[in-house]
N, CA, C, O and the ligand as a Tripos MOL2 file, in Angstrom:
@<TRIPOS>MOLECULE
protein
  253   251    64     0     0
PROTEIN
NO_CHARGES

@<TRIPOS>ATOM
      1 N          -0.9840   22.1680   -5.7000 N.3       1 MET1
      2 CA         -1.5220   23.0250   -5.0230 C.3       1 MET1
      3 C          -0.2880   24.3400   -4.9990 C.2       1 MET1
      4 O           0.9120   24.0710   -5.0640 O.2       1 MET1
      5 N          -0.7610   25.6340   -4.9040 N.am      2 ASN2
      6 CA          0.2000   26.7080   -4.9440 C.3       2 ASN2
      7 C           0.4720   27.1740   -3.6040 C.2       2 ASN2
      8 O          -0.3060   26.9190   -2.6840 O.2       2 ASN2
      9 N           1.5680   27.8680   -3.4350 N.am      3 LYS3
     10 CA          1.7340   28.3770   -2.0840 C.3       3 LYS3
     11 C           0.6420   29.3280   -1.5140 C.2       3 LYS3
     12 O           0.3870   29.3280   -0.3100 O.2       3 LYS3
     13 N           0.0420   30.0860   -2.3440 N.am      4 LYS4
     14 CA         -0.9380   30.9960   -1.9460 C.3       4 LYS4
     15 C          -2.1620   30.1670   -1.4710 C.2       4 LYS4
     16 O          -2.7720   30.6440   -0.5130 O.2       4 LYS4
     17 N          -2.5620   29.1350   -1.9330 N.am      5 LYS5
     18 CA         -3.5310   28.2620   -1.3290 C.3       5 LYS5
     19 C          -3.2660   27.6890   -0.0520 C.2       5 LYS5
     20 O          -4.1040   27.7260    0.8500 O.2       5 LYS5
     21 N          -2.0370   27.1100    0.0840 N.am      6 LEU6
     22 CA         -1.5660   26.7310    1.1080 C.3       6 LEU6
     23 C          -1.6020   27.6160    2.3060 C.2       6 LEU6
     24 O          -2.0470   27.2850    3.4050 O.2       6 LEU6
     25 N          -1.0210   28.9350    1.9490 N.am      7 LEU7
     26 CA         -1.1420   29.9080    3.1260 C.3       7 LEU7
     27 C          -2.6030   30.3020    3.5090 C.2       7 LEU7
     28 O          -2.9200   30.5980    4.6610 O.2       7 LEU7
     29 N          -3.4980   30.2810    2.4180 N.am      8 GLU8
     30 CA         -5.0960   30.3380    2.9800 C.3       8 GLU8
     31 C          -5.3690   29.4310    3.9720 C.2       8 GLU8
     32 O          -5.9700   29.7750    4.9900 O.2       8 GLU8
     33 N          -4.9190   28.0890    3.7470 N.am      9 ILE9
     34 CA         -5.3010   27.0160    4.4610 C.3       9 ILE9
     35 C          -4.7150   27.2700    5.9590 C.2       9 ILE9
     36 O          -5.3770   27.0060    6.9630 O.2       9 ILE9
     37 N          -3.4870   27.7770    5.9970 N.am     10 VAL10
     38 CA         -2.8480   28.0390    7.4370 C.3      10 VAL10
     39 C          -3.5210   29.2090    7.9530 C.2      10 VAL10
     40 O          -3.7160   29.1930    9.1680 O.2      10 VAL10
     41 N          -3.8510   30.0470    7.4200 N.am     11 GLN11
     42 CA         -4.5500   31.2440    7.9860 C.3      11 GLN11
     43 C          -5.9210   30.9360    8.2330 C.2      11 GLN11
     44 O          -6.4880   31.7390    8.9740 O.2      11 GLN11
     45 N          -6.6250   29.9510    7.7910 N.am     12 SER12
     46 CA         -8.0030   29.4670    8.3700 C.3      12 SER12
     47 C          -7.8620   28.9160    9.6790 C.2      12 SER12
     48 O          -8.8500   28.8760   10.4120 O.2      12 SER12
     49 N          -6.7880   28.4970   10.0520 N.am     13 TRP13
     50 CA         -6.4940   27.6390   11.4300 C.3      13 TRP13
     51 C          -7.1560   28.6200   12.5940 C.2      13 TRP13
     52 O          -7.1340   29.8470   12.4960 O.2      13 TRP13
     53 N          -7.7110   27.9500   13.6410 N.am     14 ASN14
     54 CA         -7.9490   28.8010   14.7190 C.3      14 ASN14
     55 C          -6.9890   28.1030   15.9110 C.2      14 ASN14
     56 O          -7.1980   27.0930   16.5830 O.2      14 ASN14
     57 N          -5.8400   29.0500   15.9090 N.am     15 ILE15
     58 CA         -4.8650   28.5340   16.8840 C.3      15 ILE15
     59 C          -5.2520   28.7780   18.4060 C.2      15 ILE15
     60 O          -5.5750   29.8490   18.9210 O.2      15 ILE15
     61 N          -5.1410   27.5350   18.9990 N.am     16 GLU16
     62 CA         -5.3690   27.7340   20.6430 C.3      16 GLU16
     63 C          -4.1030   28.0410   21.1690 C.2      16 GLU16
     64 O          -3.0950   27.4950   20.7200 O.2      16 GLU16
     65 N          -4.0500   29.0590   22.2940 N.am     17 VAL17
     66 CA         -3.0700   29.3170   23.2130 C.3      17 VAL17
     67 C          -2.3800   28.2020   23.7570 C.2      17 VAL17
     68 O          -1.1500   28.1790   23.6950 O.2      17 VAL17
     69 N          -3.0830   27.1780   24.3380 N.am     18 LYS18
     70 CA         -2.8270   25.8610   24.9020 C.3      18 LYS18
     71 C          -2.1780   25.0430   23.7660 C.2      18 LYS18
     72 O          -2.7190   25.0660   22.6610 O.2      18 LYS18
     73 N          -1.0510   24.3170   23.9630 N.am     19 PRO19
     74 CA         -0.6170   23.4270   23.2730 C.3      19 PRO19
     75 C          -1.5100   22.1290   22.9220 C.2      19 PRO19
     76 O          -2.1460   21.6420   23.8570 O.2      19 PRO19
     77 N          -1.6030   21.5650   21.7230 N.am     20 GLU20
     78 CA         -2.4380   20.5700   21.5190 C.3      20 GLU20
     79 C          -1.5920   19.3400   21.0260 C.2      20 GLU20
     80 O          -0.8410   19.5020   20.0640 O.2      20 GLU20
     81 N          -1.6770   18.1920   21.6060 N.am     21 TYR21
     82 CA         -0.8480   17.0940   21.2830 C.3      21 TYR21
     83 C          -1.8370   16.1610   20.5090 C.2      21 TYR21
     84 O          -2.8820   15.7780   21.0350 O.2      21 TYR21
     85 N          -1.4680   15.8100   19.2410 N.am     22 ARG22
     86 CA         -2.2610   15.0580   18.2880 C.3      22 ARG22
     87 C          -1.4230   13.8900   17.8500 C.2      22 ARG22
     88 O          -0.2050   13.9790   17.6960 O.2      22 ARG22
     89 N          -2.0590   12.8860   17.6710 N.am     23 GLY23
     90 CA         -1.3140   11.6970   17.1070 C.3      23 GLY23
     91 C          -1.1630   11.8630   15.7740 C.2      23 GLY23
     92 O          -1.9390   12.5450   15.1060 O.2      23 GLY23
     93 N          -0.0190   11.1680   15.2390 N.am     24 PHE24
     94 CA          0.1150   11.0250   13.7250 C.3      24 PHE24
     95 C           1.1030    9.8110   13.4850 C.2      24 PHE24
     96 O           1.5350    9.1310   14.4170 O.2      24 PHE24
     97 N           1.3860    9.6220   12.3130 N.am     25 ARG25
     98 CA          2.1890    8.4250   11.9490 C.3      25 ARG25
     99 C           3.5490    8.6290   11.2810 C.2      25 ARG25
    100 O           3.7980    9.5820   10.5420 O.2      25 ARG25
    101 N           4.4780    7.5810   11.6250 N.am     26 CYS26
    102 CA          5.8250    7.8400   11.1600 C.3      26 CYS26
    103 C           5.7340    7.8080    9.6710 C.2      26 CYS26
    104 O           4.9160    7.0790    9.1100 O.2      26 CYS26
    105 N           6.7040    8.7230    8.9030 N.am     27 ALA27
    106 CA          6.5370    8.5320    7.4830 C.3      27 ALA27
    107 C           7.0540    7.3820    6.8870 C.2      27 ALA27
    108 O           6.6460    7.0420    5.7770 O.2      27 ALA27
    109 N           7.9710    6.6880    7.5340 N.am     28 ASN28
    110 CA          8.5190    5.5330    6.9970 C.3      28 ASN28
    111 C           7.6480    4.3370    7.3070 C.2      28 ASN28
    112 O           7.0480    3.8500    6.3480 O.2      28 ASN28
    113 N           7.4930    3.8130    8.4420 N.am     29 CYS29
    114 CA          6.8120    2.6500    8.8860 C.3      29 CYS29
    115 C           5.2860    2.6950    9.1680 C.2      29 CYS29
    116 O           4.5530    1.7070    9.1990 O.2      29 CYS29
    117 N           4.9230    3.9550    9.3650 N.am     30 GLN30
    118 CA          3.5050    4.3160    9.6310 C.3      30 GLN30
    119 C           2.8760    3.8540   10.9810 C.2      30 GLN30
    120 O           1.7040    3.5680   11.2240 O.2      30 GLN30
    121 N           3.9810    3.8590   11.7990 N.am     31 LYS31
    122 CA          3.4550    3.5080   13.3510 C.3      31 LYS31
    123 C           2.7750    4.7530   13.7050 C.2      31 LYS31
    124 O           3.2480    5.8440   13.3870 O.2      31 LYS31
    125 N           1.5610    4.6140   14.4250 N.am     32 TYR32
    126 CA          1.1410    5.7230   15.3670 C.3      32 TYR32
    127 C           1.8130    6.2380   16.3750 C.2      32 TYR32
    128 O           2.2440    5.4040   17.1710 O.2      32 TYR32
    129 N           2.0720    7.4940   16.6270 N.am     33 MET33
    130 CA          2.8780    8.0390   17.4620 C.3      33 MET33
    131 C           2.0920    9.4670   17.9790 C.2      33 MET33
    132 O           1.2570   10.0860   17.3200 O.2      33 MET33
    133 N           2.5940    9.8140   19.3460 N.am     34 THR34
    134 CA          2.3230   11.1640   19.6900 C.3      34 THR34
    135 C           3.6540   11.9090   19.9020 C.2      34 THR34
    136 O           3.6030   13.0660   20.3190 O.2      34 THR34
    137 N           4.7460   11.3780   19.6670 N.am     35 LYS35
    138 CA          6.1010   12.1720   19.6930 C.3      35 LYS35
    139 C           6.8770   11.7190   18.5340 C.2      35 LYS35
    140 O           6.8120   10.5230   18.2510 O.2      35 LYS35
    141 N           7.6220   12.5220   17.8030 N.am     36 ALA36
    142 CA          8.3610   12.1270   16.8050 C.3      36 ALA36
    143 C           9.5500   13.1510   16.5870 C.2      36 ALA36
    144 O           9.5820   14.2750   17.0890 O.2      36 ALA36
    145 N          10.5330   12.5970   15.7580 N.am     37 TRP37
    146 CA         11.5920   13.3170   15.2840 C.3      37 TRP37
    147 C          11.1510   14.0290   13.9740 C.2      37 TRP37
    148 O          10.6770   13.4410   13.0010 O.2      37 TRP37
    149 N          11.3770   15.4310   14.0730 N.am     38 HIS38
    150 CA         10.9000   16.5080   13.0350 C.3      38 HIS38
    151 C          12.1150   16.8230   12.0810 C.2      38 HIS38
    152 O          13.0340   17.5610   12.4340 O.2      38 HIS38
    153 N          12.0510   16.1730   10.7720 N.am     39 ILE39
    154 CA         13.2530   16.5770    9.9530 C.3      39 ILE39
    155 C          12.7880   17.4450    8.8710 C.2      39 ILE39
    156 O          11.8450   17.0940    8.1630 O.2      39 ILE39
    157 N          13.3780   18.5290    8.7070 N.am     40 TRP40
    158 CA         13.1920   19.4090    7.7520 C.3      40 TRP40
    159 C          14.1040   19.4600    6.5550 C.2      40 TRP40
    160 O          15.3160   19.4620    6.7700 O.2      40 TRP40
    161 N          13.6810   19.4980    5.3850 N.am     41 PHE41
    162 CA         14.5010   19.4640    4.3100 C.3      41 PHE41
    163 C          13.9870   20.4140    3.2720 C.2      41 PHE41
    164 O          12.7760   20.5850    3.1360 O.2      41 PHE41
    165 N          15.1010   21.1970    2.3480 N.am     42 ASP42
    166 CA         14.6600   22.1390    1.5400 C.3      42 ASP42
    167 C          14.5770   21.5430    0.0670 C.2      42 ASP42
    168 O          15.6150   21.1080   -0.4330 O.2      42 ASP42
    169 N          13.4830   21.5090   -0.5880 N.am     43 ASP43
    170 CA         13.4750   20.8110   -1.7800 C.3      43 ASP43
    171 C          13.1530   22.1940   -2.9800 C.2      43 ASP43
    172 O          12.0640   22.3710   -3.5260 O.2      43 ASP43
    173 N          14.1690   22.9010   -3.1500 N.am     44 LYS44
    174 CA         14.3580   23.9850   -3.9250 C.3      44 LYS44
    175 C          13.1930   25.0910   -3.5590 C.2      44 LYS44
    176 O          13.5130   26.1450   -3.0100 O.2      44 LYS44
    177 N          12.0290   24.8410   -3.8420 N.am     45 GLU45
    178 CA         10.9580   25.7580   -3.6580 C.3      45 GLU45
    179 C          10.3940   25.6760   -2.3880 C.2      45 GLU45
    180 O          10.0540   26.7040   -1.8030 O.2      45 GLU45
    181 N          10.2260   24.3230   -1.7800 N.am     46 TYR46
    182 CA          9.5900   24.1060   -0.4950 C.3      46 TYR46
    183 C          10.2740   23.5220    0.6670 C.2      46 TYR46
    184 O          11.0170   22.5630    0.4580 O.2      46 TYR46
    185 N          10.1230   23.9820    1.9030 N.am     47 LYS47
    186 CA         10.6420   23.2880    2.9480 C.3      47 LYS47
    187 C           9.6340   22.1840    3.3390 C.2      47 LYS47
    188 O           8.4520   22.4800    3.5080 O.2      47 LYS47
    189 N          10.0050   21.1240    3.4630 N.am     48 CYS48
    190 CA          9.2820   19.9490    3.7560 C.3      48 CYS48
    191 C           9.5960   19.3150    5.1460 C.2      48 CYS48
    192 O          10.7730   19.0710    5.4120 O.2      48 CYS48
    193 N           8.6340   19.0380    6.0310 N.am     49 GLU49
    194 CA          8.8380   18.4490    7.3360 C.3      49 GLU49
    195 C           8.4160   16.9370    7.1650 C.2      49 GLU49
    196 O           7.3800   16.5820    6.6030 O.2      49 GLU49
    197 N           9.3460   16.0990    7.7180 N.am     50 VAL50
    198 CA          8.9990   14.6870    7.6420 C.3      50 VAL50
    199 C           9.0640   14.1810    9.3380 C.2      50 VAL50
    200 O           9.9960   14.5150   10.0690 O.2      50 VAL50
    201 N           8.0700   13.4480    9.7340 N.am     51 HIS51
    202 CA          8.1890   12.8590   11.0060 C.3      51 HIS51
    203 C           8.5150   11.4170   10.9330 C.2      51 HIS51
    204 O           8.0120   10.6440   10.1170 O.2      51 HIS51
    205 N           9.3950   11.0980   11.8460 N.am     52 LEU52
    206 CA         10.0350    9.6660   11.9600 C.3      52 LEU52
    207 C           9.8150    9.4030   13.5200 C.2      52 LEU52
    208 O           9.8950   10.2450   14.4140 O.2      52 LEU52
    209 N           9.4940    7.9190   13.6540 N.am     53 CYS53
    210 CA          9.5720    7.4190   14.8820 C.3      53 CYS53
    211 C          11.0300    7.2870   15.3350 C.2      53 CYS53
    212 O          11.9490    7.5000   14.5440 O.2      53 CYS53
    213 N          11.2260    6.9600   16.5220 N.am     54 ARG54
    214 CA         12.5880    6.8010   17.0040 C.3      54 ARG54
    215 C          13.5320    5.8930   16.2410 C.2      54 ARG54
    216 O          14.6530    6.1590   15.8080 O.2      54 ARG54
    217 N          12.7420    4.6030   16.1580 N.am     55 ARG55
    218 CA         13.5520    3.5060   15.3940 C.3      55 ARG55
    219 C          14.0150    3.9930   13.9530 C.2      55 ARG55
    220 O          15.1940    3.8650   13.6220 O.2      55 ARG55
    221 N          13.1610    4.5000   13.1810 N.am     56 CYS56
    222 CA         13.2760    5.1590   11.8780 C.3      56 CYS56
    223 C          14.2480    5.9680   11.8580 C.2      56 CYS56
    224 O          15.1850    5.7970   11.0770 O.2      56 CYS56
    225 N          14.1920    7.1010   12.8030 N.am     57 PHE57
    226 CA         15.1840    8.1540   12.9640 C.3      57 PHE57
    227 C          16.5420    7.5620   13.1150 C.2      57 PHE57
    228 O          17.5230    8.0610   12.5640 O.2      57 PHE57
    229 N          16.6040    6.3800   13.9440 N.am     58 LYS58
    230 CA         17.9730    5.9990   14.1630 C.3      58 LYS58
    231 C          18.6330    5.2830   12.7750 C.2      58 LYS58
    232 O          19.8310    5.3370   12.4960 O.2      58 LYS58
    233 N          17.7800    4.7210   12.1090 N.am     59 GLU59
    234 CA         18.0780    4.1910   10.6590 C.3      59 GLU59
    235 C          18.5480    5.4570    9.8880 C.2      59 GLU59
    236 O          19.6240    5.4010    9.2920 O.2      59 GLU59
    237 N          17.7970    6.6100    9.8620 N.am     60 TYR60
    238 CA         18.0230    7.7890    9.0270 C.3      60 TYR60
    239 C          19.4670    8.2700    9.3050 C.2      60 TYR60
    240 O          20.3310    8.3550    8.4330 O.2      60 TYR60
    241 N          19.6380    8.5760   10.6220 N.am     61 GLU61
    242 CA         20.8880    9.0350   11.2160 C.3      61 GLU61
    243 C          22.2700    8.1160   10.7950 C.2      61 GLU61
    244 O          23.3880    8.6210   10.7040 O.2      61 GLU61
    245 N          21.9750    6.6580   10.5560 N.am     62 LYS62
    246 CA         23.1050    5.8340   10.2700 C.3      62 LYS62
    247 C          23.5660    6.2840    8.7350 C.2      62 LYS62
    248 O          24.7630    6.2610    8.4450 O.2      62 LYS62
    249 N          22.6370    6.6630    7.8380 N.am     63 ASN63
    250 CA         22.9320    6.9080    6.4590 C.3      63 ASN63
    251 C          23.4870    8.3890    6.3680 C.2      63 ASN63
    252 O          23.8210    8.8570    5.2800 O.2      63 ASN63
    253 ZN          8.8220    4.6260   11.8960 Zn       64 ZN64
@<TRIPOS>BOND
     1     1     2 1
     2     2     3 1
     3     3     4 2
     4     3     5 am
     5     5     6 1
     6     6     7 1
     7     7     8 2
     8     7     9 am
     9     9    10 1
    10    10    11 1
    11    11    12 2
    12    11    13 am
    13    13    14 1
    14    14    15 1
    15    15    16 2
    16    15    17 am
    17    17    18 1
    18    18    19 1
    19    19    20 2
    20    19    21 am
    21    21    22 1
    22    22    23 1
    23    23    24 2
    24    23    25 am
    25    25    26 1
    26    26    27 1
    27    27    28 2
    28    27    29 am
    29    29    30 1
    30    30    31 1
    31    31    32 2
    32    31    33 am
    33    33    34 1
    34    34    35 1
    35    35    36 2
    36    35    37 am
    37    37    38 1
    38    38    39 1
    39    39    40 2
    40    39    41 am
    41    41    42 1
    42    42    43 1
    43    43    44 2
    44    43    45 am
    45    45    46 1
    46    46    47 1
    47    47    48 2
    48    47    49 am
    49    49    50 1
    50    50    51 1
    51    51    52 2
    52    51    53 am
    53    53    54 1
    54    54    55 1
    55    55    56 2
    56    55    57 am
    57    57    58 1
    58    58    59 1
    59    59    60 2
    60    59    61 am
    61    61    62 1
    62    62    63 1
    63    63    64 2
    64    63    65 am
    65    65    66 1
    66    66    67 1
    67    67    68 2
    68    67    69 am
    69    69    70 1
    70    70    71 1
    71    71    72 2
    72    71    73 am
    73    73    74 1
    74    74    75 1
    75    75    76 2
    76    75    77 am
    77    77    78 1
    78    78    79 1
    79    79    80 2
    80    79    81 am
    81    81    82 1
    82    82    83 1
    83    83    84 2
    84    83    85 am
    85    85    86 1
    86    86    87 1
    87    87    88 2
    88    87    89 am
    89    89    90 1
    90    90    91 1
    91    91    92 2
    92    91    93 am
    93    93    94 1
    94    94    95 1
    95    95    96 2
    96    95    97 am
    97    97    98 1
    98    98    99 1
    99    99   100 2
   100    99   101 am
   101   101   102 1
   102   102   103 1
   103   103   104 2
   104   103   105 am
   105   105   106 1
   106   106   107 1
   107   107   108 2
   108   107   109 am
   109   109   110 1
   110   110   111 1
   111   111   112 2
   112   111   113 am
   113   113   114 1
   114   114   115 1
   115   115   116 2
   116   115   117 am
   117   117   118 1
   118   118   119 1
   119   119   120 2
   120   119   121 am
   121   121   122 1
   122   122   123 1
   123   123   124 2
   124   123   125 am
   125   125   126 1
   126   126   127 1
   127   127   128 2
   128   127   129 am
   129   129   130 1
   130   130   131 1
   131   131   132 2
   132   131   133 am
   133   133   134 1
   134   134   135 1
   135   135   136 2
   136   135   137 am
   137   137   138 1
   138   138   139 1
   139   139   140 2
   140   139   141 am
   141   141   142 1
   142   142   143 1
   143   143   144 2
   144   143   145 am
   145   145   146 1
   146   146   147 1
   147   147   148 2
   148   147   149 am
   149   149   150 1
   150   150   151 1
   151   151   152 2
   152   151   153 am
   153   153   154 1
   154   154   155 1
   155   155   156 2
   156   155   157 am
   157   157   158 1
   158   158   159 1
   159   159   160 2
   160   159   161 am
   161   161   162 1
   162   162   163 1
   163   163   164 2
   164   163   165 am
   165   165   166 1
   166   166   167 1
   167   167   168 2
   168   167   169 am
   169   169   170 1
   170   170   171 1
   171   171   172 2
   172   171   173 am
   173   173   174 1
   174   174   175 1
   175   175   176 2
   176   175   177 am
   177   177   178 1
   178   178   179 1
   179   179   180 2
   180   179   181 am
   181   181   182 1
   182   182   183 1
   183   183   184 2
   184   183   185 am
   185   185   186 1
   186   186   187 1
   187   187   188 2
   188   187   189 am
   189   189   190 1
   190   190   191 1
   191   191   192 2
   192   191   193 am
   193   193   194 1
   194   194   195 1
   195   195   196 2
   196   195   197 am
   197   197   198 1
   198   198   199 1
   199   199   200 2
   200   199   201 am
   201   201   202 1
   202   202   203 1
   203   203   204 2
   204   203   205 am
   205   205   206 1
   206   206   207 1
   207   207   208 2
   208   207   209 am
   209   209   210 1
   210   210   211 1
   211   211   212 2
   212   211   213 am
   213   213   214 1
   214   214   215 1
   215   215   216 2
   216   215   217 am
   217   217   218 1
   218   218   219 1
   219   219   220 2
   220   219   221 am
   221   221   222 1
   222   222   223 1
   223   223   224 2
   224   223   225 am
   225   225   226 1
   226   226   227 1
   227   227   228 2
   228   227   229 am
   229   229   230 1
   230   230   231 1
   231   231   232 2
   232   231   233 am
   233   233   234 1
   234   234   235 1
   235   235   236 2
   236   235   237 am
   237   237   238 1
   238   238   239 1
   239   239   240 2
   240   239   241 am
   241   241   242 1
   242   242   243 1
   243   243   244 2
   244   243   245 am
   245   245   246 1
   246   246   247 1
   247   247   248 2
   248   247   249 am
   249   249   250 1
   250   250   251 1
   251   251   252 2
@<TRIPOS>SUBSTRUCTURE
     1 MET1         2 RESIDUE 1 A MET
     2 ASN2         6 RESIDUE 1 A ASN
     3 LYS3        10 RESIDUE 1 A LYS
     4 LYS4        14 RESIDUE 1 A LYS
     5 LYS5        18 RESIDUE 1 A LYS
     6 LEU6        22 RESIDUE 1 A LEU
     7 LEU7        26 RESIDUE 1 A LEU
     8 GLU8        30 RESIDUE 1 A GLU
     9 ILE9        34 RESIDUE 1 A ILE
    10 VAL10       38 RESIDUE 1 A VAL
    11 GLN11       42 RESIDUE 1 A GLN
    12 SER12       46 RESIDUE 1 A SER
    13 TRP13       50 RESIDUE 1 A TRP
    14 ASN14       54 RESIDUE 1 A ASN
    15 ILE15       58 RESIDUE 1 A ILE
    16 GLU16       62 RESIDUE 1 A GLU
    17 VAL17       66 RESIDUE 1 A VAL
    18 LYS18       70 RESIDUE 1 A LYS
    19 PRO19       74 RESIDUE 1 A PRO
    20 GLU20       78 RESIDUE 1 A GLU
    21 TYR21       82 RESIDUE 1 A TYR
    22 ARG22       86 RESIDUE 1 A ARG
    23 GLY23       90 RESIDUE 1 A GLY
    24 PHE24       94 RESIDUE 1 A PHE
    25 ARG25       98 RESIDUE 1 A ARG
    26 CYS26      102 RESIDUE 1 A CYS
    27 ALA27      106 RESIDUE 1 A ALA
    28 ASN28      110 RESIDUE 1 A ASN
    29 CYS29      114 RESIDUE 1 A CYS
    30 GLN30      118 RESIDUE 1 A GLN
    31 LYS31      122 RESIDUE 1 A LYS
    32 TYR32      126 RESIDUE 1 A TYR
    33 MET33      130 RESIDUE 1 A MET
    34 THR34      134 RESIDUE 1 A THR
    35 LYS35      138 RESIDUE 1 A LYS
    36 ALA36      142 RESIDUE 1 A ALA
    37 TRP37      146 RESIDUE 1 A TRP
    38 HIS38      150 RESIDUE 1 A HIS
    39 ILE39      154 RESIDUE 1 A ILE
    40 TRP40      158 RESIDUE 1 A TRP
    41 PHE41      162 RESIDUE 1 A PHE
    42 ASP42      166 RESIDUE 1 A ASP
    43 ASP43      170 RESIDUE 1 A ASP
    44 LYS44      174 RESIDUE 1 A LYS
    45 GLU45      178 RESIDUE 1 A GLU
    46 TYR46      182 RESIDUE 1 A TYR
    47 LYS47      186 RESIDUE 1 A LYS
    48 CYS48      190 RESIDUE 1 A CYS
    49 GLU49      194 RESIDUE 1 A GLU
    50 VAL50      198 RESIDUE 1 A VAL
    51 HIS51      202 RESIDUE 1 A HIS
    52 LEU52      206 RESIDUE 1 A LEU
    53 CYS53      210 RESIDUE 1 A CYS
    54 ARG54      214 RESIDUE 1 A ARG
    55 ARG55      218 RESIDUE 1 A ARG
    56 CYS56      222 RESIDUE 1 A CYS
    57 PHE57      226 RESIDUE 1 A PHE
    58 LYS58      230 RESIDUE 1 A LYS
    59 GLU59      234 RESIDUE 1 A GLU
    60 TYR60      238 RESIDUE 1 A TYR
    61 GLU61      242 RESIDUE 1 A GLU
    62 LYS62      246 RESIDUE 1 A LYS
    63 ASN63      250 RESIDUE 1 A ASN
    64 ZN64       253 GROUP 0 **** ****
């Protein structure tokens, strides 16, 4: 998927003024959560966000 298509998806969102809390899953252990550590990394062309639970984040910090 190219960046233009991704931008079109983002622009199609109906952004609410009030924050919305949605559940999602840890990228490593797949645990369901409503709060997460958000880790951004740059992979040359894209900035990528990874969500980790508290336990997996602690493991990530050790390395
Ligand atoms: Zn986890």
